[in-house]
C-alpha positions, 0 to 999 in steps of 0.5 A, spaced: 500 500 500 502 506 498 503 511 504 504 518 505 505 523 510 502 530 511 507 533 517 514 530 517 515 532 524 518 527 529 512 522 528 510 521 521 517 519 518 518 514 523 511 511 522 512 511 515 519 507 516 516 502 520 510 501 515 516 500 509 519 495 513 512 491 513 512 491 506 508 498 504 511 503 500 512 510 502 511 515 496 510 522 499 511 527 505 510 534 506 514 538 510 518 545 509 523 546 515 530 544 515 528 539 520 523 536 517 527 535 511 532 532 515 528 527 518 525 525 511 532 524 508 534 520 514 528 515 515 525 515 508 530 516 503 528 517 496 521 519 498 520 526 495 517 532 499 511 535 496 505 539 498 500 536 502 495 535 496 500 532 492 501 527 498 494 525 498 494 524 490 499 519 491 497 515 497 492 510 499 494 511 506 495 518 509 498 519 515 496 526 518 502 527 523 501 534 525 500 538 532 493 537 535 491 544 534 493 544 527 489 538 525 481 540 524 483 546 519 488 541 516 482 536 515 477 541 513 482 544 508 484 538 504 477 536 504 475 543 501 480 543 496 478 536 493 484 532 495 481 527 499 479 521 495 473 516 496 476 509 499 482 513 501 485 511 508 486 517 512 489 516 519 491 521 524 496 520 530 493 525 535 491 523 542 486 528 543 482 527 537 478 521 535 475 520 528 470 526 529 475 530 527 476 527 520 468 528 519 470 533 513 474 527 510 469 522 511 464 526 507 468 526 501 469 518 502 475 517 506 476 511 511 477 515 518 482 512 523 485 515 529 492 511 531 496 514 537 502 511 538 503 512 546 511 514 546 515 520 545 519 521 539 526 523 538 525 524 530 531 519 529 531 512 527 531 509 534 524 511 534 522 505 529 525 500 533 522 503 539 515 502 536 516 494 538 511 493 543 508 500 543 501 501 545 497 505 540 490 508 542 486 506 536 479 509 535 475 507 528 469 505 525 467 498 527 467 496 520 475 498 520 477 495 526 481 489 523 484 494 518 486 499 524 489 493 528 493 490 522 496 497 521 498 498 528 501 491 528 505 492 522 508 498 525 510 493 531 505 496 536 499 493 540 492 496 539 488 499 545 481 501 543 479 508 546 472 510 545 471 516 541 468 520 547 474 518 552 479 521 547 480 527 551 481 523 558 485 518 555 490 523 552 490 527 559 492 521 563 498 520 558 500 527 559 500 527 566 504 520 566 509 522 561 509 530 559 509 532 567 514 527 569 519 530 565 518 537 568 518 534 575 524 530 573 528 536 571 526 540 577 529 535 581 535 535 577 535 543 578 535 542 585 540 537 586 545 541 582 544 547 587 546 543 592 552 541 589 551 534 586 555 534 579 551 528 576 544 529 578 541 524 573 546 518 576 543 520 583 536 520 580 536 514 575 536 508 580 531 512 585 526 514 579 527 507 576 525 503 582 519 508 583 516 507 576 517 500 577 513 499 583 508 504 581 506 500 575 506 494 579 503 496 586 499 502 585 498 506 591 501 501 595 508 504 592 507 510 595 513 512 600 516 519 603 514 524 608 507 525 605 505 518 605 508 517 612 505 524 615 511 527 617 508 534 617 515 537 620 519 535 614 514 537 609 513 544 612 521 544 612 521 543 604 516 548 603 520 553 607 526 551 603 523 551 596 520 558 597 527 561 599 531 557 594 526 555 588 520 559 589 517 557 582 517 549 584 512 551 590 505 551 587 507 544 584 510 541 590 504 543 594 499 540 589 503 534 588 503 533 596 496 534 597 494 529 591 499 524 594 496 525 601 489 524 599 491 517 595 495 515 601 489 516 606 484 512 601 489 507 601 490 506 608 498 508 608 497 515 612 493 515 619 488 520 621 492 523 626 499 524 622 494 526 616 491 532 620 497 535 621 500 534 614 494 537 611 494 543 616 501 544 613 499 544 606 493 548 607 497 554 611 502 554 605 497 555 600 492 560 604 491 567 602 496 571 604 502 566 604 501 563 596 505 559 593 510 563 589 509 562 581 516 564 580 513 571 577 517 575 582 523 572 579 525 566 582 524 561 577 529 560 572 529 558 564 527 551 567 520 554 570 522 553 577 530 552 577 533 554 583 535 561 584 542 563 585 546 570 587 546 574 581 541 571 577 537 575 572 530 573 572 530 574 564 536 570 563 534 564 558 527 566 556 528 567 549 526 560 547 521 560 552 518 553 549 524 550 549 522 546 543 527 548 538 524 546 532 519 541 535 513 542 531 517 546 526 517 554 525 511 552 520 506 550 524 501 555 522 501 551 515 499 544 517 505 541 514 510 540 519 509 538 526 508 532 531 503 528 534 505 523 539 504 522 547 
C-alpha cells in the first residue's frame, strides 16, 4: 500500500519507516523546515517532499502527523480543496482527537482512523525500533477495526481501543504520566545541582527507576516519603526551603503533596492523626496571604522553577521560552510540519 505523510515532524517519518519495513511503500511527505527535511532524508530516503495535496494524490494511506491544534483546519482544508479521495485511508496520530475530527474527510469518502502511538519521539531512527511493543490508542469505525489493528501491528505496536468520547481523558492521563514527569524530573535535577551534586541524573536514575517500577506494579501501595508517612515537620521544612531557594517549584510541590496525601489516606498508608497535621501544613502554605510563589517575582529560572542563585537575572534564558527548538517546526501555522505523539 502506498503511504504518505502530511507533517514530517518527529512522528510521521518514523511511522512511515516502520510501515516500509512491513512491506508498504512510502511515496510522499510534506514538510518545509530544515528539520523536517532532515528527518525525511534520514528515515525515508528517496521519498520526495511535496505539498500536502500532492501527498494525498499519491497515497492510499495518509498519515496526518501534525500538532493537535493544527489538525481540524488541516482536515477541513484538504477536504475543501478536493484532495481527499473516496476509499482513501486517512489516519491521524493525535491523542486528543478521535475520528470526529476527520468528519470533513469522511464526507468526501475517506476511511477515518485515529492511531496514537503512546511514546515520545526523538525524530531519529531509534524511534522505529522503539515502536516494538508500543501501545497505540486506536479509535475507528467498527467496520475498520481489523484494518486499524493490522496497521498498528505492522508498525510493531499493540492496539488499545479508546472510545471516541474518552479521547480527551485518555490523552490527559498520558500527559500527566509522561509530559509532567519530565518537568518534575528536571526540577529535581535543578535542585540537586544547587546543592552541589555534579551528576544529578546518576543520583536520580536508580531512585526514579525503582519508583516507576513499583508504581506500575503496586499502585498506591508504592507510595513512600514524608507525605505518605505524615511527617508534617519535614514537609513544612521543604516548603520553607523551596520558597527561599526555588520559589517557582512551590505551587507544584504543594499540589503534588496534597494529591499524594489524599491517595495515601484512601489507601490506608497515612493515619488520621499524622494526616491532620500534614494537611494543616499544606493548607497554611497555600492560604491567602502566604501563596505559593509562581516564580513571577523572579525566582524561577529558564527551567520554570530552577533554583535561584546570587546574581541571577530573572530574564536570563527566556528567549526560547518553549524550549522546543524546532519541535513542531517554525511552520506550524501551515499544517505541514509538526508532531503528534504522547
